[in-house]
C-alpha positions as CSV (number, residue, x, y, z in Angstrom):
1,M,99.6,92.0,83.7
2,P,96.2,92.4,85.3
3,A,95.5,95.4,87.5
4,I,96.4,94.9,91.2
5,T,94.4,97.1,93.7
6,P,95.2,97.1,97.4
7,N,92.0,96.3,99.2
8,L,92.0,97.6,102.8
9,W,89.6,96.0,105.3
10,F,87.9,98.2,107.8
11,D,85.2,97.5,110.3
12,T,82.9,100.5,109.6
13,R,85.3,103.5,108.9
14,G,86.4,102.8,105.3
15,K,84.8,105.9,103.8
16,E,86.2,108.1,106.6
17,A,89.7,106.6,106.1
18,A,89.5,107.1,102.3
19,E,88.5,110.7,102.8
20,F,91.5,111.2,105.1
21,Y,94.0,109.5,102.7
22,V,92.8,111.6,99.8
23,S,93.3,114.7,101.9
24,V,96.9,113.7,102.7
25,F,98.2,112.8,99.3
26,P,98.1,115.2,96.3
27,N,96.3,114.3,93.1
28,S,94.0,111.9,95.0
29,R,90.2,111.4,94.9
30,I,87.3,109.1,95.7
31,T,86.0,107.5,92.5
32,H,83.1,105.4,93.7
33,V,81.1,104.4,96.8
34,S,78.9,101.3,97.0
35,H,76.4,100.4,99.7
36,Y,75.1,97.2,101.2
37,G,71.7,96.2,99.9
38,E,68.8,94.3,101.4
39,A,70.7,91.0,101.2
40,G,73.1,92.3,103.9
41,P,75.0,91.2,105.9
42,R,75.0,94.8,107.1
43,A,72.2,97.2,107.2
44,A,71.0,98.3,103.8
45,G,72.4,101.6,102.8
46,T,75.6,101.4,104.9
47,V,78.9,101.9,103.0
48,L,80.2,98.6,101.6
49,T,83.2,99.8,99.5
50,V,85.0,103.0,98.6
51,D,87.2,103.1,95.5
52,F,89.8,105.8,95.7
53,E,93.1,106.9,94.1
54,L,96.2,108.1,95.8
55,D,98.2,110.1,93.3
56,G,96.6,108.0,90.5
57,K,97.1,104.6,92.2
58,P,93.9,102.7,92.8
59,F,92.8,101.5,96.3
60,T,89.6,100.0,97.7
61,A,88.4,100.3,101.2
62,I,85.8,97.7,102.4
63,N,83.7,97.9,105.5
64,G,83.8,94.1,106.2
65,G,83.4,94.0,109.9
66,P,85.6,93.6,113.0
67,E,87.1,90.2,112.2
68,F,90.3,91.5,110.6
69,T,92.7,94.4,111.6
70,F,95.9,95.8,110.2
71,D,99.3,94.9,111.4
72,E,102.8,95.7,110.3
73,A,103.1,92.7,108.0
74,V,101.7,95.0,105.3
75,S,102.7,98.6,105.0
76,F,102.9,101.4,102.4
77,L,106.2,103.0,101.7
78,V,106.1,106.8,100.9
79,D,109.2,107.8,99.0
80,C,110.0,111.4,100.0
81,A,112.2,113.7,98.0
82,D,113.5,115.6,101.0
83,Q,113.0,116.4,104.7
84,A,110.1,118.7,104.0
85,E,108.1,115.8,102.5
86,V,109.1,113.5,105.4
87,D,107.9,116.1,107.9
88,Y,104.6,116.6,106.0
89,Y,103.7,112.9,105.6
90,W,104.9,112.1,109.1
91,S,102.8,114.8,110.6
92,R,99.7,114.2,108.6
93,L,99.6,110.4,108.9
94,S,100.3,110.4,112.6
95,E,97.7,113.1,113.4
96,G,94.4,112.3,115.2
97,G,95.5,109.3,117.1
98,G,98.3,107.8,114.9
99,R,101.3,106.3,116.5
100,E,104.9,107.0,115.7
101,G,107.1,104.0,115.4
102,P,110.8,103.3,114.9
103,C,112.9,103.7,111.7
104,G,110.5,105.9,109.8
105,W,107.3,103.9,110.5
106,V,104.1,105.5,111.5
107,K,100.7,103.9,112.1
108,D,97.8,106.1,111.2
109,R,94.6,106.5,113.3
110,Y,93.0,103.6,111.4
111,G,95.9,101.2,112.2
112,L,97.5,101.1,108.8
113,S,101.3,101.2,108.8
114,W,103.3,103.6,106.6
115,Q,107.0,103.9,106.0
116,I,108.1,107.5,105.5
117,V,111.4,107.3,103.8
118,P,113.6,110.1,102.3
119,A,115.5,109.4,99.1
120,A,118.7,110.2,101.0
121,L,118.4,107.0,103.0
122,G,118.6,104.8,100.0
123,E,121.6,106.8,98.7
124,L,123.4,106.5,102.0
125,L,122.7,102.8,102.5
126,A,124.0,102.1,99.0
127,D,127.1,104.1,99.5
128,P,130.2,102.4,98.0
129,D,132.0,102.8,101.3
130,P,130.5,100.1,103.5
131,A,131.6,101.8,106.7
132,R,129.7,105.0,105.7
133,A,126.6,102.9,104.8
134,Q,126.7,101.1,108.2
135,R,127.0,104.4,110.1
136,A,123.9,105.7,108.3
137,M,122.1,102.4,109.1
138,A,123.0,102.6,112.7
139,A,121.7,106.1,112.9
140,M,118.4,105.2,111.2
141,L,117.9,102.3,113.6
142,G,117.9,104.8,116.5
143,M,115.4,107.2,114.9
144,S,111.6,107.4,114.9
145,K,111.0,110.0,112.2
146,L,113.9,110.0,109.8
147,D,116.1,113.0,109.9
148,V,118.1,113.5,106.6
149,A,120.7,115.9,108.2
150,A,121.3,113.5,111.1
151,L,121.6,110.6,108.7
152,R,124.2,112.4,106.6
153,A,126.1,113.6,109.7
154,A,126.2,110.0,111.0
155,A,127.4,108.7,107.7
156,D,130.1,111.3,107.5
157,A,131.4,110.8,111.1
158,A,134.6,109.0,111.2
C-alpha cells in the first residue's frame, strides 16, 4: 500500500502549528521545511510546507491561504492509556486559545479537532452487559473532558 500522509491546510501558520504539535507529542520532530519561490503565489521565501512526524507518523502542513479551514468532519483520535494521559493531551491541545468540546473532543488554537479518548472508554462500551455499556455511554455524552473514574462509576451504578 502506498504511504498516506495527512496534509493539513493552514493560511500562514503551518510552521507554528507543526512546532506546537511536535512539542505536545513525544518522539516527534520537524523533518523538512520548504519555501515559496519566485513563481509564487506567495512571497518568495515564505514557508510553503512543513513535513513533520508525530510519534513517527508523517504529517505535512501547507500554508495554502485562507480559502479552506478545519471543521469537525476530520479529527485525530488520541488513544490514551489512562487519566493522566487524557489530562495531559486535553490540557496541551486546548491551551493558548483552544476550545473544549463535548464527549472528549477539543479543538486546538489552529482549529484542528482532536478526540482525547482513554482506553477504558472502549472497554466499557464493549462490555458484554449492554446495560453497563449504555450507562457508560450516557455518562460520556454528558462530559467534556472524559473522566475514567466517573465513566467506571456510571457503568457500575445499578
